[in-house]
mmCIF file of the N, C-alpha and C atoms, coordinates in Angstrom:
data_MODEL
# 
_entry.id   MODEL 
# 
loop_
_atom_site.group_PDB 
_atom_site.id 
_atom_site.type_symbol 
_atom_site.label_atom_id 
_atom_site.label_alt_id 
_atom_site.label_comp_id 
_atom_site.label_asym_id 
_atom_site.label_entity_id 
_atom_site.label_seq_id 
_atom_site.pdbx_PDB_ins_code 
_atom_site.Cartn_x 
_atom_site.Cartn_y 
_atom_site.Cartn_z 
_atom_site.occupancy 
_atom_site.B_iso_or_equiv 
_atom_site.pdbx_formal_charge 
_atom_site.auth_seq_id 
_atom_site.auth_comp_id 
_atom_site.auth_asym_id 
_atom_site.auth_atom_id 
_atom_site.pdbx_PDB_model_num 
ATOM 1   N N  . PRO A 1 1  ? 138.615 41.452 -183.970 1.00 0.00 ? 1  PRO A N  1 
ATOM 2   C CA . PRO A 1 1  ? 137.811 42.643 -184.318 1.00 0.00 ? 1  PRO A CA 1 
ATOM 3   C C  . PRO A 1 1  ? 138.422 43.892 -183.697 1.00 0.00 ? 1  PRO A C  1 
ATOM 4   N N  . PRO A 1 2  ? 138.186 45.038 -184.290 1.00 0.00 ? 2  PRO A N  1 
ATOM 5   C CA . PRO A 1 2  ? 138.705 46.295 -183.724 1.00 0.00 ? 2  PRO A CA 1 
ATOM 6   C C  . PRO A 1 2  ? 138.043 46.582 -182.380 1.00 0.00 ? 2  PRO A C  1 
ATOM 7   N N  . PRO A 1 3  ? 138.731 47.312 -181.522 1.00 0.00 ? 3  PRO A N  1 
ATOM 8   C CA . PRO A 1 3  ? 138.154 47.631 -180.204 1.00 0.00 ? 3  PRO A CA 1 
ATOM 9   C C  . PRO A 1 3  ? 136.897 48.475 -180.346 1.00 0.00 ? 3  PRO A C  1 
ATOM 10  N N  . ASP A 1 4  ? 135.927 48.217 -179.488 1.00 0.00 ? 4  ASP A N  1 
ATOM 11  C CA . ASP A 1 4  ? 134.669 48.963 -179.506 1.00 0.00 ? 4  ASP A CA 1 
ATOM 12  C C  . ASP A 1 4  ? 134.933 50.405 -179.072 1.00 0.00 ? 4  ASP A C  1 
ATOM 13  N N  . PRO A 1 5  ? 134.596 51.396 -179.906 1.00 0.00 ? 5  PRO A N  1 
ATOM 14  C CA . PRO A 1 5  ? 134.839 52.811 -179.548 1.00 0.00 ? 5  PRO A CA 1 
ATOM 15  C C  . PRO A 1 5  ? 134.213 53.167 -178.207 1.00 0.00 ? 5  PRO A C  1 
ATOM 16  N N  . GLU A 1 6  ? 132.997 52.666 -177.951 1.00 0.00 ? 6  GLU A N  1 
ATOM 17  C CA . GLU A 1 6  ? 132.339 52.993 -176.687 1.00 0.00 ? 6  GLU A CA 1 
ATOM 18  C C  . GLU A 1 6  ? 133.135 52.438 -175.516 1.00 0.00 ? 6  GLU A C  1 
ATOM 19  N N  . ARG A 1 7  ? 133.657 51.226 -175.668 1.00 0.00 ? 7  ARG A N  1 
ATOM 20  C CA . ARG A 1 7  ? 134.418 50.616 -174.583 1.00 0.00 ? 7  ARG A CA 1 
ATOM 21  C C  . ARG A 1 7  ? 135.661 51.448 -174.289 1.00 0.00 ? 7  ARG A C  1 
ATOM 22  N N  . SER A 1 8  ? 136.275 52.009 -175.336 1.00 0.00 ? 8  SER A N  1 
ATOM 23  C CA . SER A 1 8  ? 137.476 52.820 -175.147 1.00 0.00 ? 8  SER A CA 1 
ATOM 24  C C  . SER A 1 8  ? 137.149 54.058 -174.317 1.00 0.00 ? 8  SER A C  1 
ATOM 25  N N  . PHE A 1 9  ? 135.926 54.578 -174.469 1.00 0.00 ? 9  PHE A N  1 
ATOM 26  C CA . PHE A 1 9  ? 135.549 55.767 -173.709 1.00 0.00 ? 9  PHE A CA 1 
ATOM 27  C C  . PHE A 1 9  ? 135.129 55.405 -172.288 1.00 0.00 ? 9  PHE A C  1 
ATOM 28  N N  . TYR A 1 10 ? 134.423 54.297 -172.147 1.00 0.00 ? 10 TYR A N  1 
ATOM 29  C CA . TYR A 1 10 ? 133.875 53.949 -170.835 1.00 0.00 ? 10 TYR A CA 1 
ATOM 30  C C  . TYR A 1 10 ? 134.922 53.355 -169.900 1.00 0.00 ? 10 TYR A C  1 
ATOM 31  N N  . PHE A 1 11 ? 135.863 52.592 -170.440 1.00 0.00 ? 11 PHE A N  1 
ATOM 32  C CA . PHE A 1 11 ? 136.864 51.961 -169.569 1.00 0.00 ? 11 PHE A CA 1 
ATOM 33  C C  . PHE A 1 11 ? 137.663 52.999 -168.779 1.00 0.00 ? 11 PHE A C  1 
ATOM 34  N N  . PRO A 1 12 ? 138.208 54.047 -169.440 1.00 0.00 ? 12 PRO A N  1 
ATOM 35  C CA . PRO A 1 12 ? 138.922 55.085 -168.672 1.00 0.00 ? 12 PRO A CA 1 
ATOM 36  C C  . PRO A 1 12 ? 138.012 55.738 -167.635 1.00 0.00 ? 12 PRO A C  1 
ATOM 37  N N  . LEU A 1 13 ? 136.722 55.873 -167.967 1.00 0.00 ? 13 LEU A N  1 
ATOM 38  C CA . LEU A 1 13 ? 135.785 56.499 -167.040 1.00 0.00 ? 13 LEU A CA 1 
ATOM 39  C C  . LEU A 1 13 ? 135.679 55.671 -165.763 1.00 0.00 ? 13 LEU A C  1 
ATOM 40  N N  . HIS A 1 14 ? 135.531 54.361 -165.913 1.00 0.00 ? 14 HIS A N  1 
ATOM 41  C CA . HIS A 1 14 ? 135.451 53.495 -164.735 1.00 0.00 ? 14 HIS A CA 1 
ATOM 42  C C  . HIS A 1 14 ? 136.766 53.526 -163.964 1.00 0.00 ? 14 HIS A C  1 
ATOM 43  N N  . LEU A 1 15 ? 137.870 53.526 -164.687 1.00 0.00 ? 15 LEU A N  1 
ATOM 44  C CA . LEU A 1 15 ? 139.183 53.570 -164.060 1.00 0.00 ? 15 LEU A CA 1 
ATOM 45  C C  . LEU A 1 15 ? 139.319 54.853 -163.244 1.00 0.00 ? 15 LEU A C  1 
ATOM 46  N N  . GLU A 1 16 ? 138.835 55.961 -163.807 1.00 0.00 ? 16 GLU A N  1 
ATOM 47  C CA . GLU A 1 16 ? 138.903 57.248 -163.130 1.00 0.00 ? 16 GLU A CA 1 
ATOM 48  C C  . GLU A 1 16 ? 138.112 57.197 -161.821 1.00 0.00 ? 16 GLU A C  1 
ATOM 49  N N  . LEU A 1 17 ? 136.920 56.622 -161.880 1.00 0.00 ? 17 LEU A N  1 
ATOM 50  C CA . LEU A 1 17 ? 136.083 56.535 -160.685 1.00 0.00 ? 17 LEU A CA 1 
ATOM 51  C C  . LEU A 1 17 ? 136.758 55.685 -159.617 1.00 0.00 ? 17 LEU A C  1 
ATOM 52  N N  . ASP A 1 18 ? 137.382 54.589 -160.030 1.00 0.00 ? 18 ASP A N  1 
ATOM 53  C CA . ASP A 1 18 ? 138.075 53.727 -159.068 1.00 0.00 ? 18 ASP A CA 1 
ATOM 54  C C  . ASP A 1 18 ? 139.221 54.488 -158.405 1.00 0.00 ? 18 ASP A C  1 
ATOM 55  N N  . LEU A 1 19 ? 139.953 55.267 -159.195 1.00 0.00 ? 19 LEU A N  1 
ATOM 56  C CA . LEU A 1 19 ? 141.087 56.011 -158.650 1.00 0.00 ? 19 LEU A CA 1 
ATOM 57  C C  . LEU A 1 19 ? 140.600 57.084 -157.678 1.00 0.00 ? 19 LEU A C  1 
ATOM 58  N N  . GLU A 1 20 ? 139.451 57.714 -157.992 1.00 0.00 ? 20 GLU A N  1 
ATOM 59  C CA . GLU A 1 20 ? 138.931 58.767 -157.121 1.00 0.00 ? 20 GLU A CA 1 
ATOM 60  C C  . GLU A 1 20 ? 138.525 58.203 -155.766 1.00 0.00 ? 20 GLU A C  1 
ATOM 61  N N  . ARG A 1 21 ? 138.128 56.930 -155.735 1.00 0.00 ? 21 ARG A N  1 
ATOM 62  C CA . ARG A 1 21 ? 137.712 56.310 -154.478 1.00 0.00 ? 21 ARG A CA 1 
ATOM 63  C C  . ARG A 1 21 ? 138.904 55.798 -153.682 1.00 0.00 ? 21 ARG A C  1 
ATOM 64  N N  . GLY A 1 22 ? 140.084 55.845 -154.296 1.00 0.00 ? 22 GLY A N  1 
ATOM 65  C CA . GLY A 1 22 ? 141.270 55.303 -153.649 1.00 0.00 ? 22 GLY A CA 1 
ATOM 66  C C  . GLY A 1 22 ? 141.698 56.123 -152.443 1.00 0.00 ? 22 GLY A C  1 
ATOM 67  N N  . PRO A 1 23 ? 142.650 55.592 -151.668 1.00 0.00 ? 23 PRO A N  1 
ATOM 68  C CA . PRO A 1 23 ? 143.128 56.256 -150.449 1.00 0.00 ? 23 PRO A CA 1 
ATOM 69  C C  . PRO A 1 23 ? 144.018 57.458 -150.749 1.00 0.00 ? 23 PRO A C  1 
ATOM 70  N N  . TRP A 1 24 ? 144.333 57.669 -152.037 1.00 0.00 ? 24 TRP A N  1 
ATOM 71  C CA . TRP A 1 24 ? 145.230 58.766 -152.396 1.00 0.00 ? 24 TRP A CA 1 
ATOM 72  C C  . TRP A 1 24 ? 144.459 59.954 -152.968 1.00 0.00 ? 24 TRP A C  1 
ATOM 73  N N  . ASP A 1 25 ? 143.232 60.178 -152.475 1.00 0.00 ? 25 ASP A N  1 
ATOM 74  C CA . ASP A 1 25 ? 142.402 61.290 -152.935 1.00 0.00 ? 25 ASP A CA 1 
ATOM 75  C C  . ASP A 1 25 ? 143.158 62.616 -152.905 1.00 0.00 ? 25 ASP A C  1 
ATOM 76  N N  . ASP A 1 26 ? 143.920 62.841 -151.818 1.00 0.00 ? 26 ASP A N  1 
ATOM 77  C CA . ASP A 1 26 ? 144.578 64.128 -151.630 1.00 0.00 ? 26 ASP A CA 1 
ATOM 78  C C  . ASP A 1 26 ? 145.708 64.352 -152.626 1.00 0.00 ? 26 ASP A C  1 
ATOM 79  N N  . GLU A 1 27 ? 146.276 63.276 -153.150 1.00 0.00 ? 27 GLU A N  1 
ATOM 80  C CA . GLU A 1 27 ? 147.405 63.418 -154.070 1.00 0.00 ? 27 GLU A CA 1 
ATOM 81  C C  . GLU A 1 27 ? 146.896 63.513 -155.503 1.00 0.00 ? 27 GLU A C  1 
ATOM 82  N N  . ASP A 1 28 ? 146.317 64.662 -155.828 1.00 0.00 ? 28 ASP A N  1 
ATOM 83  C CA . ASP A 1 28 ? 145.713 64.844 -157.148 1.00 0.00 ? 28 ASP A CA 1 
ATOM 84  C C  . ASP A 1 28 ? 146.735 64.660 -158.264 1.00 0.00 ? 28 ASP A C  1 
ATOM 85  N N  . PHE A 1 29 ? 147.958 65.136 -158.052 1.00 0.00 ? 29 PHE A N  1 
ATOM 86  C CA . PHE A 1 29 ? 148.967 65.050 -159.116 1.00 0.00 ? 29 PHE A CA 1 
ATOM 87  C C  . PHE A 1 29 ? 149.278 63.593 -159.450 1.00 0.00 ? 29 PHE A C  1 
ATOM 88  N N  . ASP A 1 30 ? 149.304 62.733 -158.445 1.00 0.00 ? 30 ASP A N  1 
ATOM 89  C CA . ASP A 1 30 ? 149.559 61.306 -158.696 1.00 0.00 ? 30 ASP A CA 1 
ATOM 90  C C  . ASP A 1 30 ? 148.403 60.690 -159.479 1.00 0.00 ? 30 ASP A C  1 
ATOM 91  N N  . VAL A 1 31 ? 147.178 61.015 -159.089 1.00 0.00 ? 31 VAL A N  1 
ATOM 92  C CA . VAL A 1 31 ? 146.001 60.470 -159.763 1.00 0.00 ? 31 VAL A CA 1 
ATOM 93  C C  . VAL A 1 31 ? 146.000 60.900 -161.225 1.00 0.00 ? 31 VAL A C  1 
ATOM 94  N N  . ASP A 1 32 ? 146.337 62.159 -161.481 1.00 0.00 ? 32 ASP A N  1 
ATOM 95  C CA . ASP A 1 32 ? 146.359 62.668 -162.852 1.00 0.00 ? 32 ASP A CA 1 
ATOM 96  C C  . ASP A 1 32 ? 147.349 61.883 -163.701 1.00 0.00 ? 32 ASP A C  1 
ATOM 97  N N  . GLU A 1 33 ? 148.517 61.631 -163.166 1.00 0.00 ? 33 GLU A N  1 
ATOM 98  C CA . GLU A 1 33 ? 149.542 60.906 -163.927 1.00 0.00 ? 33 GLU A CA 1 
ATOM 99  C C  . GLU A 1 33 ? 149.068 59.491 -164.240 1.00 0.00 ? 33 GLU A C  1 
ATOM 100 N N  . VAL A 1 34 ? 148.469 58.847 -163.265 1.00 0.00 ? 34 VAL A N  1 
ATOM 101 C CA . VAL A 1 34 ? 148.009 57.468 -163.455 1.00 0.00 ? 34 VAL A CA 1 
ATOM 102 C C  . VAL A 1 34 ? 146.878 57.428 -164.474 1.00 0.00 ? 34 VAL A C  1 
ATOM 103 N N  . GLU A 1 35 ? 145.998 58.436 -164.454 1.00 0.00 ? 35 GLU A N  1 
ATOM 104 C CA . GLU A 1 35 ? 144.864 58.473 -165.383 1.00 0.00 ? 35 GLU A CA 1 
ATOM 105 C C  . GLU A 1 35 ? 145.348 58.667 -166.816 1.00 0.00 ? 35 GLU A C  1 
ATOM 106 N N  . GLU A 1 36 ? 146.263 59.607 -167.014 1.00 0.00 ? 36 GLU A N  1 
ATOM 107 C CA . GLU A 1 36 ? 146.680 59.963 -168.365 1.00 0.00 ? 36 GLU A CA 1 
ATOM 108 C C  . GLU A 1 36 ? 147.348 58.793 -169.080 1.00 0.00 ? 36 GLU A C  1 
ATOM 109 N N  . GLY A 1 37 ? 148.097 57.981 -168.363 1.00 0.00 ? 37 GLY A N  1 
ATOM 110 C CA . GLY A 1 37 ? 148.798 56.858 -168.991 1.00 0.00 ? 37 GLY A CA 1 
ATOM 111 C C  . GLY A 1 37 ? 147.861 55.904 -169.715 1.00 0.00 ? 37 GLY A C  1 
ATOM 112 N N  . PRO A 1 38 ? 146.934 55.245 -168.979 1.00 0.00 ? 38 PRO A N  1 
ATOM 113 C CA . PRO A 1 38 ? 146.018 54.288 -169.621 1.00 0.00 ? 38 PRO A CA 1 
ATOM 114 C C  . PRO A 1 38 ? 145.121 54.950 -170.657 1.00 0.00 ? 38 PRO A C  1 
ATOM 115 N N  . VAL A 1 39 ? 144.639 56.150 -170.375 1.00 0.00 ? 39 VAL A N  1 
ATOM 116 C CA . VAL A 1 39 ? 143.738 56.837 -171.306 1.00 0.00 ? 39 VAL A CA 1 
ATOM 117 C C  . VAL A 1 39 ? 144.464 57.122 -172.604 1.00 0.00 ? 39 VAL A C  1 
ATOM 118 N N  . PHE A 1 40 ? 145.680 57.634 -172.510 1.00 0.00 ? 40 PHE A N  1 
ATOM 119 C CA . PHE A 1 40 ? 146.470 57.939 -173.707 1.00 0.00 ? 40 PHE A CA 1 
ATOM 120 C C  . PHE A 1 40 ? 146.746 56.671 -174.492 1.00 0.00 ? 40 PHE A C  1 
ATOM 121 N N  . ALA A 1 41 ? 147.107 55.602 -173.787 1.00 0.00 ? 41 ALA A N  1 
ATOM 122 C CA . ALA A 1 41 ? 147.398 54.327 -174.452 1.00 0.00 ? 41 ALA A CA 1 
ATOM 123 C C  . ALA A 1 41 ? 146.158 53.811 -175.176 1.00 0.00 ? 41 ALA A C  1 
ATOM 124 N N  . LEU A 1 42 ? 144.999 53.915 -174.540 1.00 0.00 ? 42 LEU A N  1 
ATOM 125 C CA . LEU A 1 42 ? 143.762 53.438 -175.158 1.00 0.00 ? 42 LEU A CA 1 
ATOM 126 C C  . LEU A 1 42 ? 143.420 54.284 -176.380 1.00 0.00 ? 42 LEU A C  1 
ATOM 127 N N  . CYS A 1 43 ? 143.615 55.590 -176.276 1.00 0.00 ? 43 CYS A N  1 
ATOM 128 C CA . CYS A 1 43 ? 143.319 56.468 -177.410 1.00 0.00 ? 43 CYS A CA 1 
ATOM 129 C C  . CYS A 1 43 ? 144.217 56.116 -178.588 1.00 0.00 ? 43 CYS A C  1 
ATOM 130 N N  . MET A 1 44 ? 145.503 55.894 -178.314 1.00 0.00 ? 44 MET A N  1 
ATOM 131 C CA . MET A 1 44 ? 146.441 55.558 -179.384 1.00 0.00 ? 44 MET A CA 1 
ATOM 132 C C  . MET A 1 44 ? 146.083 54.199 -179.986 1.00 0.00 ? 44 MET A C  1 
ATOM 133 N N  . ALA A 1 45 ? 145.698 53.248 -179.145 1.00 0.00 ? 45 ALA A N  1 
ATOM 134 C CA . ALA A 1 45 ? 145.328 51.917 -179.637 1.00 0.00 ? 45 ALA A CA 1 
ATOM 135 C C  . ALA A 1 45 ? 144.078 52.017 -180.513 1.00 0.00 ? 45 ALA A C  1 
ATOM 136 N N  . GLY A 1 46 ? 143.132 52.861 -180.093 1.00 0.00 ? 46 GLY A N  1 
ATOM 137 C CA . GLY A 1 46 ? 141.910 53.032 -180.877 1.00 0.00 ? 46 GLY A CA 1 
ATOM 138 C C  . GLY A 1 46 ? 142.183 53.738 -182.194 1.00 0.00 ? 46 GLY A C  1 
ATOM 139 N N  . ALA A 1 47 ? 143.111 54.704 -182.177 1.00 0.00 ? 47 ALA A N  1 
ATOM 140 C CA . ALA A 1 47 ? 143.418 55.464 -183.393 1.00 0.00 ? 47 ALA A CA 1 
ATOM 141 C C  . ALA A 1 47 ? 144.216 54.611 -184.369 1.00 0.00 ? 47 ALA A C  1 
ATOM 142 N N  . GLY A 1 48 ? 145.026 53.681 -183.843 1.00 0.00 ? 48 GLY A N  1 
ATOM 143 C CA . GLY A 1 48 ? 145.868 52.863 -184.695 1.00 0.00 ? 48 GLY A CA 1 
ATOM 144 C C  . GLY A 1 48 ? 145.080 51.713 -185.293 1.00 0.00 ? 48 GLY A C  1 
# 
């Protein structure tokens, strides 16, 4: 079955929260890069 649209939105959200709680809070640029990768991949997978 196709991926659930809601799951595609919520999974990155949970991932984001986990990253914010990580020990690298101060390194915002690193967190941004890590967030964009999975989110972009999920968006492309959902669009395809």
